N, C-alpha and C positions, 0 to 999 in steps of 0.2 A: 821591695827594694828595687830600685833599677839596677842592672848590673850594666849597662851600655847604652851610650848615646852616639851616634854616628851620622855622619853626612858623606853622601855617595851618590853616584850617577843613577838614573832609572831610565835612560835613552840608550839606545847604540850611539857609541862614538865611533868616530872613524878609526882612530888609533885601537879599538877594542872589537872583540868577537861579537856577535849576536847576542850571547847569552853571559855576556863578564858585566860588570861592573865596578867602578873605580872608587875606592873608599877615598873621600877628600879628607874627611876627619874622624875620628873615633877616641872615646875616654870611657875606660872602663871602672867599675867602681865596685868595693868590697874585697873581700880576702881571694885571690889568686885559687886558694887551694879548693874553696866552696865549687868552684866551675872545673877544675882538672879531676878526671875519671881517674881509679886507682891505678891504671895501667901506665899513668902518664906523670905518676908522682914522683917520680925517680929521676926525671930529665933536668938536665940544667937549665940556667936562666936564658940561654939561647933559644934552645929549643923551646922553653916554655913560651918565648917572646914570638916564637917562628908560628907555635900552637895559636896563640892569641890572635894571631892576624888570620891565619887561615880561618879562624872560627868568626871572626868578624866577617871576612870576605864570604863566607859560607851564609850568614845573614842578610849582607846584601846583595846577594844572588836570590833567596828567597823572597825579599819584598822588591827587588826586580822583577822577580816574575809577577807576584799579587798585582803591581802596580799596571804591569802591561794588560795581565786578564782583568782588570777593573776597567782600565780605559777602552778596551775591546767590546767589554759587553756593555757600555753605556753609550758607545757610538759616537760622543762628543768629540770633535775636535779638539787639538791641543792650541790651547791660545797662547800666545806669545806677549806676556807682560813686559814692560819698561820701568825702568827706575821711577820712583815716586806712587806706582801702581801698587805698592806691597801689600797693601790690605784687601785691595780688591782680589790681586792674585792667590792670595792666602785664604780667602772666603771660597775660591774654587777651586781650591786642591782637593784632590783624593784623598779619601783616607781608607785605613781599616786595618785590623788585626791578622796577624798570621800567629798559628800556634806551631811554636818548635817543639818537636818531639823529644824525647830524651835521647842523647846522643845525638841530636840534628842541630846544632854542633854541641851544644853543653851538654852533660853529663846529667841533669836534671830537665826537666820540661819547663818552658819558658815562652811567654808572649811577646812579641814584637809589635808593638804600636807605631804606625808609620802614617807619613804624610808624603806626598807625589806632588812636586809642584815644578811644573815645566819638565827639566831636563835632570831634575833633585829629588832625591829623597832623602827625608830626615826621620830616622828611628829611635825608638826607645826600646829597649829587651829588659822586658819587667820579669818579674817570679810571678808564677802562676797566680798566687791570692793576692797581686795588688789590685787595687780598683783602676779598672781600664779606662773610665769615664775623666777620674783624674788625670791618669796618662796622658790621655788626650789633651785636656788642657793645656797641662804642663807643655806637651810637644809644641802644641800651638804657639802658645808662650815664647818657648826658645826660638822657636822658628821665626816669628815676627823678629826677635832681636836681630838674629842671623841676617835678616833681608834687609831688615834699616839699616844696620849698622854697619854691615858688610859688604852692600851693594850686590848682593849675590844674582839680581837678576840682568844687571848691565854687564858689559863686557870688560874684561880685566876682573874678575870677583877677587875677593882679597883673603879668601877662605884659608889658603894655604899659607899666608903671609902672617895673618892677624889670627893665629889659633889661639894665642892668649889671650884675645877679648872673647873667644866662646868659653874658655876656662873660666875667664870670672864671669860672666853670665851664668854658668852651669853652677859655680862655687855659690852664688846667690838665690837661683831659682830651683836647684838640684842639689841642696849640700848634701855631701857623701853619698849620693844616690836616693835621697829620701824626697817622696813625694811628699808636698807641703800643701795641708788644706790652710786656704788663704782667706781672712776677711778682707774686708775692703779695705780698710785703713793700713792694713799689712803690706797688702798688695800693691797701694799706692806707694808705701815706703823704699820697697822694693824695687820698684820703678822708677823712682827717683835714682836711687843709688847705682842703678845700671846705666842710666843715662848718664850721670855724670862721669860714671867711669868710661863709657864709649866717647865723652865730648874730650878727654885727655889727647 
């Protein structure tokens, strides 16, 4: 099962410190009790909400660090893509997996599958037994829809204003946090549903 999907920054921004990352969107799946350690079970709703935000921020920092290391290791300059070049940008995206050990930040071990695209990171936090190739394919599909329909490569990205559209894409491509094995016909049917919803 996927525990969380998030979109965050992976490059230093003027408003942030050198090691920080800003979470632009996040959605958690599954019961909260499964991700809360024994010592945090007595917390109230507000404390749990803050704990959830901190957990997501920790994942974003881990991924930001992994993207930075990957980019430094390959030595490839960061390419600036423009609207209309989403497919090219997605093909050139950095990708990888980060293992999140128990307690960092979830009570159990998790895997974070990520894509780094210019200054943005797209991440799926999965349980350790999940099929990581399927998770990466799902993440690329989700990222493609976000780039095409929310104009995230251009100025004035709509990710903060159109979170309902991301929710709609997630409900179709990642229902209740479940990774889907899709045959060609079912994938085409889902694609049509997403495009029809985004055209509204």
